[in-house]
N, C-alpha and C positions, 0 to 999 in steps of 0.2 A: 427408397432406401429400406432395406429389410432389417429386422430386429437381429437376425443372425449375423448380417455383415457388421452391424454396430458392435455386438458382443465380441466378434473375432477381432475387430480393429482395436478394441480396448485391450484385448489379451496381448495382442502384438506389441502395442504401445508399452504395456506394463512390463513385458519381458525386456524390451530395450532399455527402459527407464531404470529398472532394477539392476541390469547389468551395469549401466553408467554409475549408478549409486554405489554399488559394491566395489567398482574399480576406484571410486573416489576416496575410499578409505585409506588412511595411513596409519594403520594400527589403531588400537583402542584409545579413544580420547578420555583422558583421566583429569583433565582440568576443565574449568568452566570456559576459559578462553579457547581451549581447543574444540571443545563441543559446539559452543555457541557463536564463536567468531572465527573459526578455521585458523587458529593461531596467528591471526592478523596477517596472513600470508596470501591473500587473494589477489590474482593479477587483473589488470584493467579489463581484459576481454571477457573473462567469466563474470566479474563484477557487473559490467555494463548489461550483459544478457539477463543476469539473475535480478539486477535492480529493475530491469524492465519488465521481466515476467512477474515479479513480485507487486510492482506498482499497477501494471496494467492487467488486471485480473478479469473475473467474469464481468466486472463493472463495465469495460470497454466494448466487447463484441455483443454482449447481451444489454447491459445497462446503458451505455452511451447511444448504441443503436436504437434502443427503446425510447431514450430521452429525445433523440432526433425525430423519431416517428411521432412522438406526441407533442413535442415542442418546437419543432422546426429547427432554423438556423441558429437560434439561441443556444442550442446545446453545444455548438462549435464554439461560440464566444465563451460559454462556461468552461470548456476544456481548455481554450487558449489561455484563460486566466490561470489555470493550474500550471499550464506550461511556462507562464511567466514567473510563478512561484518556485519553479525549479532553480531559478537564479539564486535563491537562498542557499543552495548546496555550494555554490561557488564561494559564497561569502562564509558560511558556517563550517563547511566541510573540512578545510585545512585545520581549523581550530578543534573540531571534534577529534580528528586524527591525532593532532598534537598532544592533547591532554589524555586521550585514550592511551597512546604509546608511553606517555610519561608516568601515569598513575596506574595503568593496568585495569582501566574501567571495562567491564563487561556490558553494562546497560546504560542507557541515557539517564535513568533515574538514579543510578549509583552515582554518575557524574554530578547531577544536581545536588544529591545529599552531600557529597563531599565538598562541593563548591560553597554551599551555604552552611556547612558544619552541622547538618541536622539530618539524623537518620528518619525523622518524622517526614521530611520532605520526601526522601527517597521512597518511603512507604506509601505516602499519599499518592505520588505520581504513579506508582506501580498499581495500586488498587483502582485508581481512576482509569488507568489504561485498560485494565481487565474489564471494568464496567462498559467502557465504549467500544472496545475491540472485539469483545465476544459476539455482539450483535453484528459487527462488520465481518467477522469470520462467517457468521450464519449467512450473510448476503452471498459469500462465495459458494457456500453449499447450496444455497438456493438456486444460484446461477445454473449450477450443473443439473439440479433437479428440473428446472424449467426447460433446459436445453433438451435433455433426454426425453422428457415427456412430450415436448412440442414436436421434435424431429421424428418421433415414432408414433405420433398421434395417440398417445396414451398407453402404448403397449408396454413401454417401460415407465413406471409410475414416479412420480416426484419423490417419494420417500426412497425408492430404490437408488435413484440418482444420487441423493443426499447422503445415504448410507455408504455407497460406493466411494464418493469423494472423501468422506471421513476416514474410511479405513485406509485409503490410498495415502492420505496426508500422514496419518500416524506412522505408517510403515516407513515413508521416505524419511521422516524425522529421525526415526530410531536407528536407521542403518549406520549413518555417520554423522548425525547431527547437521549443522549448516553446511558442511562440505557437500553431503549428499544432496542436500536441498539446492545448493548453488549449481551443481553440476547438471542435475536433472532440470533445473530452471533454465539452463543454457539450451538444452535440447528442446524445451518447451517453447522458448522464445523464438528459436529459429523456425520451428513448426508453425508458430502463430503468424509470424510476419509473412512468411512465404505463401502459405496456403490461403490465408485470409485475402491477401492483395490479389492473388490469381482469381479467386472466386469473385471478388468484387468486380473485376474487369469482366469475367464472364457474365455475371448477372446484368451488368450495364449493357453489355453487347446484346444480351437476350431482350433487353427492353428497347433496343434500337439505338444504342450508343448514348454519349453524354449529352447530345443536343436534344435527342428525343426524350430522355429522362427529364431534363429540367424544363423542356417544353410542357410535358405532362404535369409536372409539379406547378408551373406557372399558371396552367390552364385549370387543373382540377383542385389544387391545393395551394392557391397563392399565397396565403398566410404563412405557410411553412418557409417561405423565402423572405419573410419580412421580419422585422423586430417590432414588437415583442413576440409575434408568432400568433399561433392558433388559439392561445388561451392559457397554456401551461405556465408561460413565463410572464411576470410583471417585473417592473424595476425592483420592487422589494424582494419579490421571489428570487430574481436573479442575483441580488446582493447577498441574500441569505444563503444561497448555494455556493457562490464563489469565494466569499471571504475565507471560510474554513478550508476550502479546496486550495487557495493560495499558499496557505501555511502547511500544507500536507507533508512536504518533504522534511519539515523539522519537528512537526507536532506528533506524527505517527511514529511510535518508537520502532516498529518492525521495519521502518525505512531509515530513520536516523541512526539506528544501530549499526546499519550497513557502512556508516562512515567511520566506524572502528576497523573495519575489516581489510581494507586495501593495504597491500604490502609497502606502498610508498604513495607520496603525493602525485608522482607521475601516474601510477595506476589509478588514483582517485580521478584525475583529470581524464584519462582515457575513459574511465567508467561514466563520467558525466557527459562527454561528448557522444559516446555510443548511445546512452539512454536518450539524449535529445534527438538524434537521427531517428532512432527506433520509434520514439513516441510521436514525432510528427507524422511519419507514415502511417502508424497504426491509428492515430486520431483520425486522419483524413478518411482511411479506409472504414472505420466505425461509422463515421458520419454518412458516407455513401451508402453504406449498408441500410442505415435507417431511412434515408431517402428512397432507396430503391425498393424497400419493403412497403413504404407508404404508397408509391406509385403502382406497385404490382398487387398489393393487398391491403386496401384503404380501410377495411372494416374489421380488423382484428380485435378479439375480445380484450386483450391486454397488450400494451405496447412492448412488454418484456418478451412477447412471443414473436417480435419482428424477425430476429435472427433464426430461431429454430424454423419458422415458416419458410424463410428463404432457403435454408440449407435442404428442407424436404421438398422444394419446389422443382419444377421441370428445368429451371434455369441452371441448376448445378448438378454436374454429373455425380452419381452416388458415391464412387470412390473419392473424389475430391471433397465432396460434402462431409463425408465421414472423417477425413483427415482434418478439416476445419473443426469439426466437432470435437475431435480429440484435443486439438490445439486449445480450444476454449476451456475444455474440461481441465486440461493440463494447467492453464493459466490460473483457474480458480484454485486448484490444488496447490499451486506454487505460492500463492498468497496466504492460504490458510495454514500450510505448514511453517511459513516464515513467522506468521502471527503466533502460532502455538509456541514455536521455539523461543520467540522474543518474551511472550508472556510468561512461559515457564522460567526463563532466566531471571526475569524480574522479580517473580514470586520467591524463587529460591535464594536470589542474591540479596534483594532489597527488603523482603518482608520476613522470611524464615531466618535468614542470617542475622537480621537485627532484633528479632524476638529472642533468638538463641545466639547470643554473641560468643565468638571464639569457635564456631562450628567449622569443621574442616571443609576444605575444598571438595573433597571427595563427597562428603555428606550433602553439600549444596548441590552437586551434580546429580546425586541420586534423587533428592527431591525434586529437582527440576524435571527429570525424566518421568517421574511419577505424575507430576502436574500436567504433562503434554496431553495424554488421553482424557484427563478430567475437563480440560479446556475444550477439547474436541467435542466431547459428549454434550457439554453445555451448549456450544455452538449449534450442534445437530438439533438439540431440543428447541432452540430458538428458531431455527430455519423451518421447522415444522409448522411455525405459525403462518407461513406463507404470506407475509406482509407484502403489499404491492409497491411497484416501482423501485427496482434495485438501486438505481441511481440516487433517488432521494434518500433511501435508507443509509446509503453509503455516506452521504454528506451529513446526515444526522449524527452519525458516529464522529466524524471529524468536527462537527460543532462542539462536542463535548472535549475533544483533545485539544482544542484551541486554548483551554484552560492553562496549558503548559507553556505556551508561546511566550508571554512576557518574562517568566522566570528563566526561560532558555536565553531569550536575547539578553536580559540582565545579567546572566551568568558570565557572558562574554564581554559586555560592553558597559556595565554599570557597577562600579565597585560598591556603591552605596546600597545595593539591594541586599536584603536581609533573609535569613532563613524563616523568620515568622512572616515576612511579607510573601515569600514563595508558598508557604504552607497554607496561608489564608487565601491566596489567590487560587491555588489549585483546588483546595476543598470547597471554598465558596463559589467558585465559578461552576464547578462540576455539579454541585447541588442545585445551583440556579438554572442550568440548562435542562437537567432532569425534571425540575419542577415546570419549566416552561413547556416541555414536550408532554408532560403529564396534564397540563391545563390548557392545551390547544395551541401552543407554540406561537403566541402572539402578545406582545407587550407594546402598547402605544402604536400598534400597527406593524411592529417590526418582529422578525423571527429570532429565534435562538442563534442563528448563524451570524446575525448582525451583532446582537447584544453580547455574546460570549467573549469576544475579544476586547470590547469596552469594559465589561465588568472585571475581567482578569486583569487588564491593564490598571484600572482605577484602584483595585484591591492591592496589587502588587507595589505600585508606586506609593500609595497612600500609607499602607502599614509599614513599608520600608522606611519612609521618612519619619515615622514615629518610634521606630526601634533602632537598635544598634547593630551594625554588620559585625560579622567575625573577621577581624582584620588579617589574622594570620592565614586562615584558609583562603580568603581573597587574594592576598599577595602571592601565595604559593601557586595559586591557580594562574594568575596572569603572568608570573614569572615562568612557568612552565611553557606556556603559549609561546611567549617571546623567545625563550631559549631553543625550543625544538624547531619552530619556524625559521629563527635565525641561523640555526646549525644547518638546516636543509638548504637555505639560500647560499650560505658559505660553500657548501659542497658542490652546488650547482655552479657557482661562480668559479671555483677552482678548476672544475671539469671543462668549463668553457675556456678558461685560460690555457690549460694543457692542450686542448684541441686546437687553439689558435696558434700556440707555439709549435705544434707538430706540423 
């Protein structure tokens, strides 16, 4: 695969993606809801593809493949736990959608601030999200850097790949806000799933088929097919990685914010079903890539080089390999531009607007657009540190975001939860997780991924029981959920009755 082929392929992809992004525009977006939520009018098909592209980023084809290469079949168990956690969307998704529609929330942090009648809760959640998601954004940029560096054997440097991904992400974010991001995500998701699946089968055939692949693994790398595997995973390590991952769909604001966007509950249902189908296929493909790389190239210097090495090998035709490379790069871009937009909306809506009350919607949008490149540059600087194992760094970010989970669950299911409890839980747990990572990530032999949810829950429940809830905001919140979902059920029932009568 030549360097010129790679650059020409990137150029062609950009022309197509920019065209789609421009066509997605529906005039200038002058409101926060229009720019960051697509006016809450996204259909199920586009939402499913965009949700998939945003969630399954460079982590999957670079990170999960690398985790499989290093840790064997335990990586599949790790990802299946995440898959189980997506069931939380079925539980919380309709409630997010209902209160978002009723109160006009733009961000999950705004929702929590209103539910607990505390602007400090909204600010704390926003700032904590920035602290943990900027490193996660850097993971996506690093994924592109490792990919281009590995596939060209260093002809395209790590820094060049990182800078390229940053510029593309900023550009897509500015064209039409979330609408351009979601439509380009849809293109990217289709590229990802089709090309990666085809390449997986070609590589496995090149290794002699499924039987030969697993015979090689059983003979030369038997530990990769057993639990806990060749040494990366122990029970404690597995637990520390999977607990934060289970709550990913509600703890990560760039994902939970998507629950405000569907035009209807039907669109949300289609989004969830489409995502589950996409995710299952993509998970299996990523794990097979990791196993194939282990069988073909057992002595790589870094597990994160498994995918680039496969794509540059004789098993993959250059044209198909470069299509997959573009798909992985696009996946990383789709995640970072979604994160940039989410964090920008949180900073402008929940930090700036709370520091300067009564600021206009137009001013908030202007601040949000200014924050986008600032976040991108901070992520770029972090990516240049080139920290090892993309998958582990991804989960480290999720360990911190678990701080929001008890307050989120309490918002919908515990009227006794208080603003002080939510604030202490978010701030205290975030500080605790940062301290653990700064001092070796072990307390009584357990990592932050295990302790985070425990500390957050104890703080939220304990402090809430010692303080008084704001009854009016709590009642309004729960009433809105009952009214909106009840209205939707009545509409569905009426439609079914009319259809039966016809």
